[in-house]
N, C-alpha and C positions, 0 to 999 in steps of 0.2 A: 306390618310386623312382622319379625322374622317367627318361625317357628319355632323358638327355643322348646316349647314343650312336649315338643313331638319324639325329645330321647323318652322320656320318663316311660314318655306311651306304648313307644316299642319295646322296649324291656318289660313294660309288663304285657304286651300283647304276645312279644315272639313269647315267653316266659308259658304262655297258655295255650299254646297251639302244638300239637304235634309237625307242622310242616320242618322240612330237614332245610329246607331255602333261607340262605340268610338272608336277617333285614336287608332294605337296600341304605349308605350310607345317610344316616339322619344330616351329617353337616351344609350338605347340599340345600336343603331345604331353605330357599332363600326368597318364597312370597310375599313379597310387600304391601299385599291388601291385604292378606286372611289369616285370621286366628285362629283357624280349626288345628284340630289335635289329628288329621285323620286325610287323608286322600277323599276329595266330592267326586262323585261320577256320574254324567249325564249320557242319555242316550237323542239325540236332537230329532227325535219322530215320536217320540214315545212320552205323553206328558202328566200320566198317574201316576205315582208309587205303588200303586198297585198291580200298576202295568208293569212296572219296572219289578218287581220284585220276583214275577210271576215268571217272566220270559228271561232276566237277567240274575233273578239270585243265585241260579248255579258259578254264572261266570263271574260272576263279585267276586263269589264265595271263595274263586281257582285265582282270580287277581290275587287277594290277598295274601294267599299263600307264596303266589311267585313272586311277589312285591313285598313280602314282610308287613305289609302298614295296610290299618285297618280302614279299609273302605266304605263311604256314606252315599246311597244314591241321593242325589239331588234332581227333582222333577224341573225339566221346563216345557215352558208353555210351546214353542216353535223356534226355528232355527235364530230369530230376531231376541227372543231370551237369552238362550243360548250363549247367543255373541256378547251381551251385559254382562252375563253372570259369569263369561271369562272376562270381559273384562274391569271386573271390579274385585276378581276374586275369590268368586264364590264356589266355583268349578275349575277342578284340577284337570281330566281330562273326559273328554266328550267321543263319542262314539257317532261317526256322522253320516248319511252318505255323499257320495256327489256336488250333490246341487247343494247342500249342507255348509259340507267343508268350503268351498270359495265362500259366500258370507261371511263364517266362521272365520276366515284368513284376512278375509278383506277387512271387516268390522274388525277385528277384534286380535289381528294378528295371531291366532293360533298356529300352534307348530306343527304341522303334519309329523309322524313318528312310527305310524304298522298300518297299512292297508293289507286291507283281507282281497284277496283276488279271487274272483267269483269266475268260473271257464265258461259258463252258459249263460253270462248274464249281458243281456244285449235286447234292446226293443222291439217284437213286434205287433204289426197291425192285423187286426182281424175284422172277419164279417162272418155272416151265418153260410152255410155251407151251403144253399138254395140262392144267394145272394147274384144278382147278375155283375156286383162287383169286382172289377179282376184286378183295378192296377188303383195306386193311388192317385191319379188323373182324375179318376171318374169318380171321387168324392167330392168332387166342386159340387158345393149346394147341400150336402149330404151333414147329418148329425155326427159327431166322431165323442164315446166317452175319454174322460182320460181321468187318470187317479185325484191327482190335487193338487192346484200352482206351485211350481216349483221342484217335485216330484221330478228325478233322472228319469226313468224308465216310463214313468208315467202321464210326462208334460215337455218334458224341454228335451230329450231325447227324440220324440213321433213328432214336435212340432217343427226338428228340425228337417224331418224325412219330409215332410210334408212340403217345407218349404226350397227343398231337393228338387221335389217334382213339378213348382212353379205353381204351387199353391199359397195364395196370403190366408195364413191361418186367421185373420180377422177379418175378412172379408170372406172367403171362401168357402168356407167351411164352418157351422157351428161346435161349439169344442163345450161340452155340459163334464165338469166335472163331479164326477160318482162316490170317489173312493174305492173300494171292494164290492161295489155291487155295481159297476161295467160290464161285468159277463152276463148277470142273471137281466141286466138291461138292454144284450144285446140274442139273446136267448129270444126273448117277449117281443123283439122288434120296435122297440123302445127307441133307439139309435141306430144307424146304417153301420159303425164298425166302433171297434174299439181294441186299447193299446197297453198294452203288459209286458213287462219284464217278462223272456224266452221259460226263464229257471221258472219266477214263480208261476207262470202259465199251468205248468205241468202238479206242480202243488197244487191248483187250485182246480182243477178237471179231475184232481183223486176227492180232493175231500166237496169236489159239489157231485161229486157220484157225476159227473158227466164225461164224453167220448171224443176226443178230438174228430170225430166224423161229420160234429155238429158244427163244427168250425172250418174257418179255410183262412187258412194265413197269405194276406197278397202282400206283403213286404216286411223285410227283417232289416234291422241296424245294425253297427257296424258295436263289434267289443266295447264296450261303456271302461270309464274308469272305475276303478275299487271304492268300494269302501271304507272305511281308514279313521284310525282312534287319532284323536289329535291333543296337544296337551296345553296347557295356561302358560303365556311366554313372561309370565314372572319369576315361573319357574328355574334354579339355576339351568343350567346345559347341561352340567353333570350331571346332574336328576335328570333332566330328560333324555339324555344317551344311557343311562343307567336302565330307565325302564323301557326303555327301546330295545336294546340288547335283552331283558327279563323274558321280554314279551316275547321276541324272537326265539330267543332260545329254547322256552317253553308252551309254542306256538301248537303241538298238538296237543296237550292237555288243555290249553285255552279254546282251542277250535272246540274238542270235544266237548266240552263244557257250552256252551254256546248253543249247541246241536239237540240238547236235550228238550229243548220247545220247540212244537210245532212251526213257530213265527221263526224260527232260525231259518226252518228246512236249507233255504235258499244258500244257507253255507256248506251245506253238503259238499266234500268232494272240493273246497278252497281251500287255501295255504296263505298263512300269512307272510307279510316281506315288507322289507324298508317303503317307506312314503315317499314319492315323490312330484313333487307341487306341479310340475309344469305336466304333467299325466292330464289337470284337469284345466288347462286352459281354451279344453274345445267346450266346456261346463260356462265357462264365461263370453266366449263367445258365442253363444244361443241365450244368454240372459239379454246381453247388449242387440242382437237382432229379434228379439221377441218386445224388444222396448221394454225390460225389467231391468236395465239395466240400475237402478235403486238401489236393488241387492245389492250391488256392488260396490 
């Protein structure tokens, strides 16, 4: 169903706000399976509405101003649910990490529009400072704390690092998914090693009141693909291009609104840039190598 009600909705919306940004061309809206009068926005790894409002409320408001369209949060349980929501026309735009993106692109043909380039976004593998482990090869037979299955920096990328070092992640090491508790598990000696994104590591050290001297980095990975915004492929091409253009034009304002909350501090120093699907082939490769090709 075409979004005919958007015209009236935008007249009311734009008339009641002070933004100087003109509204998106409403005739561009052509989503066949959606009857919503606004844009539905999801974050692939944020499951609850309360968390979305807390961590992305300022960003949503700014994006409304930039696009000239009301935006409503749409919580999703996981990347699979996000893909289903895109396929059914329930969601228009999604913020996703690299690993989430390849799933959304494969299952829902999500269209990448804008990437958030993080300058220090690469995986690191750490041990305690007093550990005798000095290399990845010495992790054989050891326990490694990772974040969650499918996490780019907290699972896929470090797993590839282990494989490059000649280790079989299924038999040579024991991997435990501890979410955000990996640092404390390593500090207490409950695991032998821990992996995290380099930029998030420094933020976590500060929040936990710990020092880099308590840990030793035994391996650093390469720069990872960017997080990115994707759009529903049922929307008109002209609309998608308009959204991309506006987000890139107002990138400073949008990035500033993201940095209001602590959870988005890894984006500090980042920049918006056009998204390129080919940058994510490395993620697809790792999914297949670890036997998780079904995600794709």
